[in-house]
Every structure is written in C-alpha cells, then in structure tokens.
N, C-alpha and C positions, 0 to 999 in steps of 0.2 A: 580631477573631477569637478573642481570649482567652476570650470568653463561652462559646464552644462547644468550644474545645480547650485543653488544658493547655499549659504552656510547651514541653514536648518536642514535642507534636503540632503546636503552632502553628509551630514551626521547620520541622517536616517539611512542613506545608502550604505554607509560603512557598517551600521548595525545590521542591516538587511543581509549584506553579503557575508558578514561574520557568522550570523545566526544560521544561514542556510548551508554554508560550508561546514560548520560545526556539526549540524544535524546529519548532513550527508556523510560525514566521516564516522559518526557513531551509530549510524542507522541500521544496526543489525535487526533482523526479524521481519523485514519487508514493510510494505506501505502502511497497513492498518496499525501495526505496532508502533509507528512513529507519531500517531496522532497526539498522545499525551506529551511526548517529547517536544513536538512543535508547539503545542499549547503553552508549555512551561517557558520555552525560550522566546517565542514570538509574541505571546500575549502577556504572560505574567512578569517576565524579566525585562523585556525590551520594548513592550507596548507598541509594536508595529501595527497591530490591529486590536480592536476590542473583542470582548467575549462573544457578542452577538454576531459580529462579522466573521469571526473564526468558526462559529457553529454553522453559519450559512455555507462557508467554504467546505466544511466537512460534509454537509448534506449533499452539495453539488458534486463533490469529488466521488462520493460513494455511489452516485447514480450515473457516473460518467465512465466510459471505458478508458483504459490507459493507465499510466503510472500514478497512483493516488498521491504519494508525497510530492511529486512534481506538480500535480494539479493544484494541491493546496498551496504550495510555494508560489506558483504563478498568480493565484488569486490574492495572496497576501502581498506579493510584490506590486500588483496592480493597484491595490487599495493604498499602499504606502507611497508609491512613486510612479504610478501610471504605467505606460507601455514599457519604458526602459527597465523599471523595477520588475515588471512581469517577466521579461526575458532573462534578466540577470538572476532573479531569485530561482526560477526553474532550472537554469543552467547550473548554478552553484549547488542546488540540492542533488542533481543527478550526476554531476561531474566526478566526485571522489570515487564512488562505487564503480562507475563505468571505466574510469581511468585505471583503477587498481585491477579490475577484471582483465582488461586488455593486457596489462603488464604481466599478470600472473599467467594468462594463457600463453603469452610469448615465452615466459620462463619454462612453462610445462613443455613447450616445443624443444626447449634446451635441456630437458630432463631435470628440472629443479622442483619436483613435486613436494619436497620436504618443506618448502616455503608455505604451501597450503596448510600443512599440519600446524605450523607455528601460528598461523593466522587463526586456525580453528581453536587452538588452545587459548589464545587471547580472547576469542569470541565468547568463551564460557563466562568470563567476568562481565563482558559487555551485555551478554544475554541476561545475566542475573540482575544487572542494573535496569534493563528494559522491562523485565518481569515485574520488578518493584514499581516502575512507573505505570505499568498497566494496572496493577492492583491499586495504586494511588488514584488513578483515573476513575476506577470503579467506586472507590470510597468517595471521591468528589462528586460523582454522579448521584450517589445516595443523598449527600447533603443538598445538592441542587434540587432533587426531587422533593425533599422535605420542604424546601423554600417554596416550590411551586405547588405544594399540597397534592402531589400525585405520587407519594412515596410507595404506596402499595402497588399501584398499577405499573409504575416505572420499574420497580424491582421485579415484578412479575415478567415484564418484557425482557429485562436483562437476563434473568435466570432461564427463561424459555429459550432465548437465542443461544445462550451458552450450552444448554442441554442438546439442542438439535444440531449444533455445529462442532462439538468437541468429541463426538463419539469415537472416532478413529484414534485420536491421540490418547484419550483416557484408557481405551482398551489396550493400546500398545504399552502404555505406562504400567498397567496392571499385569502385563505379560500374558494376556488372553489371546486365543486364536479364534476370533469370531468377527463377523461383519456387523457393524453398527446398524441399527434400524434406520436412523435418519442420516446424520453426517452430511447435511446439505451445504451447498456453496453459499458464499456471501451474497451473490446476486439473487439466489433463490430465497434466502432469508429476507432480503430487502423487498422482493416482490410480494412475499406473504405479508410482511409488516405493512407495506403501503396499501395492500388490499384490505387488511383489517381496519386500518385507519380511515381509508376512503369510504368503505362500506358502512362502518358503524358510526362514522363522524365523531368518534370519541364519546358517544352517548351510551349509557348503560341500559340499553333496551334488551331485554332477555332474548327475544326472538332473533334479533340481528347478531347478538353475541353467539348464540347456539349455531346459527347458519354459518357465520364466519369461522367459528372453531372447527366445525365439521368439514368444511371445504378445505381449510388450511391443513388439517391433519391428514386428510385423504391425499392432498397434493404432495405433502412431504413423504408420505408412504410410497408415492409414485416415483419421486425424484431422489429419495434417499439411497444410500449405497446398497442396502439390502434388497431394494426393489420389491418390497412386500406386495405392492400392486404393480405388476409388470405390463399391464395392458396400455399400449400407446394411445388408443382411442379414449380410454377413461382419462388419461392425463390431458389429452387435447380438450375434452369436454370441461374438465376442471379449470384449465387455463382460460377457456372462453367464458366460463362462469365468473372467474375472478376479474377478468377485464370488464365484462358487462356490468357486474355489480359495482365495481369500482367507479365506472363512468356514471352509473345511476346515482351512487352516493355522492360523487363529486359534483354532479350537476345540481343536486339538491342543497349543496353547502356553499354555493357561490353567493357571497354577500356583496361583493364589489366587482366592477368590471376590470379586466386586465388593463394595465397602463402601457400603451405603445407610444413611441416617439421616434421621429426620424433621427434626432440627435443621438439617441442610444444606439440605433441601428448603424449609423455612420461610425460610431465609436467601435462597434463590433467589427465592421469592415476593416478599420485601421488595424485592429488587433490581429485579424486573420492575415492581412497583408504583411504584418511584422513577422508572424510565424512563418509565412512562406519565404520571406527574404532570409530569415534565420536558417531555414532548411537549405535554401539554394546556395548561400555563401559557404556553409559548412560542408556541402556535398560536392563542391567544385573540384577539390583534389581527387576525390573518388572517381568522378566522371572522366578525369584525365588519365588516371592510372589503371582503372579496372573496366574491362569490357562488359561485365555483368552489372555495372552500377545502376543502370536504369531499372533493370528487373529487380535488383535488390531494394531500391528505393520504393518501388511500387509495392512489393511484398512486405517490406518493413512497415510502411504506413498502414497498409491493410491489416497487418497482424496486430498493430496497436489499437486500431479502431474496433477490432473484434474481441479485444481482451477484457471481457467482463469476468470478474470473479477472482482477481488476485494473481499472484506470481505463479502458483501451480497451474492455473488455467492457461497462463501465457505459455508455459512450457509445452503444453499439448498443442497450442496453436503454432508455435514456432517449429515444433517437430513436423507438423503437417505442411507448413510453408517451405521449410528449408531442408529438412532431413529426408522426408518422403519424396521430394523432388530432386534429390541428389545434388543440391547445391553445396551441402557439407555432409560429411560422413557421420554415422551413428556414434562411433567412438569419439570423434572430435567434439560432437555436441554434448554428449553426456559425461564423458570422462575428462574433458578439458573445460569446456565453457560452463556447463551446469555445475560441475564440481567447484570451480573458482567462484561462480556467482553465489552459490550457497554459503561459501565460507567468508564472504565479504559484505560490508555494509551497503545500504542503498537499495533502490528499487530493482527487483529481479528483472523486470521488463527492460529497463535501460541497460543493465549489465549484460544481459543475454544478447540483446540486439547489437550492442557494441562488440561483444565477443564474436558473434557470428560474422560481423563485418570484417574483423581481423582475419579470421580463418579463410573467408572467401578471398580477401585481398592478398593473403599470403601465397596463394596459388598463382599469382600473376608473375610477370617478368622480373619485377623488382620487389621481392617478397616483403621485406620489412616496411619499406616506404608505402607500398600498396596496401599492406595489412593495416597500418595505422591510418591511412587515408580513408579506407572503407569503414574502419572502426569509427572514425569521426563522423562519417555519413550515417552509420547505424545509430550513434548517439543522437545526431540531429533529428533523425526520423522519430526516435522515441520521445524526445522532448517536444518537438514541433507538433506531432500528432496529438500527444497528450494535452499540450497547451492550447492548441487550436480547437480541440474538441471541448475542453472545459470552458473556453471563452464562449462558445456557442451555447452550451448548456446553461451557463451562468446567465447569459442574456435572456434565455427563455424563462429560467427560474425567476429572475427579477421581475418579469412581466406579471407573473402570477403570485409573487411572494405575499402580497397583502390579502389574498383570499383566506377565508377563515380556516380552511382545511390545512393550509401550509403553516399557519400559526400552530396548529395541533401537531404537525410533523416536527416543528422546532422543539416542542416540549418532549417528544418521545424519541427523537433521533439519538440523543445522547445515551439513554438506557440501552437502545438497540446496539449502538456502537460499543458500549461498555461490555455487553454480552459477547460480541465478536472478539473484543480485546482479551477477555478472560480465556476464550478458546485459543487465541494466539499465544497467550502466556503458557498454557498447557503444552502447546505444540513446541514452543521454544525450550521448555524444560525437557521435553522428549528429545529435541535435537542435541542438547547437552549430553544426555545419557547415551545417545547414539554414538557420540565420539568415543565414549568408554567401550561400547560394544565393538566398534570397528578396530579399536586398539587392543581388544581382548583384555580389558581391565574389568574388575568388579564395578558395577554401576554405583554402589553405595558411596565410595569416596567422592565421585563426581557430584552425586546428589547432595552430600554434606557440604562440599565446596560451594555449590550453587546456593544452598540455603544460608551458609555463613555470609556470603557476599550480599545476598538479599538483605539479611539482618543488618549488615554493616551499612548498606545504603540507606536503610530505614533510620538507623541511628544518626547518620550524617544529615539526613533531611530534617529530622526533628531538632537536632542541635544547630543546624544551619552553619556547620563548620566549614564545608567545602562547596565551591561552585560545582555545578553539574559536570563540566568538562573534566575537572580533576577527579571527581568520583568515578567517572568512566575510565580514565587513564589508570588510576590506582587499581580499580577492579580488574582491568585487563592485565596489568602487570602482575598482580597476585595470581591470577588464574594461569598465566603463561609460565610463571615460575613453578607453581604447584604441579601443573600438568606435565612439565618436563621432569619434575621429580617423580611423578607416577611412572613415566617412561623408564626411569632407572629402577624404581622399586619393583615394577611388574615385568621387567624384561626377562 
C-alpha cells in the first residue's frame, strides 16, 4: 500500500478498511441501525472524520436512495482518502453481508438450512448490542440538544418521529391484532420533517406552526397503514401544498447564494467515472457467463435508484423487478434469499441483490461459477449505484449547505434520526422474539436474554472494560449457547 499512499495515508487506509469491515461484520439491523455504530468507530475511536462531517454524511445518506451504510461509508472514505478511500470504504462495508448471504444461499441449495438458525441464534446477542447502541445514540442526542439549547423542540421531534414510525412493531410486541393509525415510512417521515422545517424556518410563529401541523397530520393519516383518509386526490393536494409551502419558505430563507465551481463539478465527474469503472470491472465475469447479465445489470441499477425507505421497501421493489418478471421464483426469493439476508449483518439491499444474482447465475451452464459471477455483478450494482447516487446528492447538498435553512436542518436531523433509531430498536427486539415464536419457545426467556445482554453491554460501556468488537463477539457467543440450550429445554 505504501506505493500509492504515504505513511500517514497508509495508516489512515488501514484504519478505514478495518473499521468498515468490522461494521460490515457486526451490522445486524440494517442501514439506519448502524448510524451510532459507525459514529462510535469512525468518529469517536478512529477519528476518520469529525462530528460535523459525519452529521452531514448522515443527512445526505438519508435523502438519497440506495444502501444507507454504504453511502455513509463512501462519504467517510472520500473525506479520509479521496476516491480510492471512497471505493474501498463502500466495498468493505457491503462485502461481509453480501458474501455471507451468497454463501448461505448456496448452502440452502444443498439443504443446509440449519446454518441459518445458528446465525439467527447468534444474532440475538448482536441485536441486544445494537439496541444498546441505539439507546445510547438517543441519550447522546439529548445531550447535544441541551448544548444547542433546543432540548424541548429536539426531544419533541424525536418522540413524534418514534410515535409515527413504530406503531406496527409496538402493536406486535403487545400481541394486539390491529392496524396502526400511522406507521409511516422513513422517506415519508423525512418529507414531513423537511416540510415543517422549510415552511416554519424554525420560527415559533403560531400561524405557521398550526398550518404545518394540520397539513402534516392529514398527510400522515393519508399515507399511514390504516389509511384513515383513503382519498388519493386529497393526498395529492396535500403533497402539492407541502411542496409549494416548502419552496415558499425556502425562498424566503436564502441568506447567501449557492456556491458553484467547475473544480467541484470536475471532481464529481471523476467520482462518477470511478463508480462506472468499478461496476464494469466487477461485472465482466457475469457478462461472460450469463446470458441475462445485461438485463440483470439494468434492473439492478434501477432497483437501487428507486429504493427509498430502507430494506423492507427494497424487498417490494426487488419483488416487482425480479420475481414478478419470472427472473427468479417466489420460493427462491423469499425462502432462500430473503431468509438468509434477514439473518445476516449488512445492508438488506446489497445482500438481496447479490443473492438474486447467484440464483440467476445458478441456472446457467456452469451453475456455481455463473452463480458467483452474477452475484459479484449484483454486489457491484448495489455498491456502485448507491455510491454514484450519493456522490451526486453530496455535490448538490454542498452547493446549498451554507444556506440558513440547511444550518437549521443540521440542528434537527439528529433528533429525527434518533426517533427513527428508537423505532428500529423496537423492531429489532420484535425480531428477537420472532425467533422464539418460530421455534415454538415461550417469548419470555428470549426477552430476558436480550435484556440481560443489553444490561451487560451497558455495564461494559460504563466500565470501558472491552472494545466494541469483543462486546459483540461475547454477546453473540452467549446468545448462541443459550439459544441452543433453549432448543434442548423446549424440545
């Protein structure tokens, strides 16, 4: 590595690769859940970027379609080591989960489904660790809001976001049979949040607050799972109102002109060329071995660009792109690919697209070679499309970053994300209990195990006894041993 980097850069490269691979390996819970984990490893422990840069990366990733942890990793890598760091960081973040998914899908084809259960048993401990990190992030958000003197409004944003996004999980945990009134998606929450911020400009004017609140509530009643307001034309009118009032508020808050420069645009073009070259080189084997490679690449890239709203949203898109068009079967998609992806760490998008590639390639003349070649192509599509899109959105964001309204977004984005993370934490707890339901165990022992590991991680953090990677490994080992004990006890 010293041929391309100096000693200082070489050390930064090693830290970057180690951090991203580590997070990729322990990244249970999907993209949003990894934000506090990335912050601890990349910002607090290894100082790859500072807090302000990281917060900007989180903002950009949340408004960009694609794999969120890959996008954050790409931006961190770019800040640390330019284009090479961008490519390597994104690859290392996505690789462990995608590789494990393809490996498990290949094993499932050989009737080795028991491997999946062992991974799920170990994931109970990793999930407990992630839930602890999510709670710790929310606690840190409160401290930051107090420093910024917006504790009341920040906590209000956080609790409201949690309330409107966690309905399904809370109802499921309570064992109730009902449809939540709201339970809106991440992208819908962000749309409402940005509308309120743009329209009110952060000013406590009663008339604007009342108008923004009324429109937001009506919109969420339209898009919520219960569809309290089912009229599509009312939803359309509300969306137009939100866009129009946001533009009006934004135009009145512009204090400085956006900064444009040919040098920055040239840098963006270099980044996009790097992503294209990355995609081309990793797709070459698939183009040689698979007749459907061109179609798969086109659909893969399009599916990533359309994937707003997290992993569950991508499953719906992938179903439409690949299952509904008979490129792969329903059983192969849900019983092999989705099952493996849900049991493994990393971005759902990257894992699923790599798994789809393996299944498509497996049907060719040389099953295993073709399968892994097209899986590599799917991996390349997920990383390149996510990275290329976030590069473009970052370029646009940086042109407008100094506008007053975006300074306001920087203040409130963390409480909004914290609210989303609390919802993710509830969802992850429900996933742990779902393992008990599927194994026909009582849920209470798994709940106690999760709570005990949560408390253990809290004690380790306060005492600073163990590095995070050891906390994760010990938590996984404990849950693996205990869950196998449950298998014997409840057999």
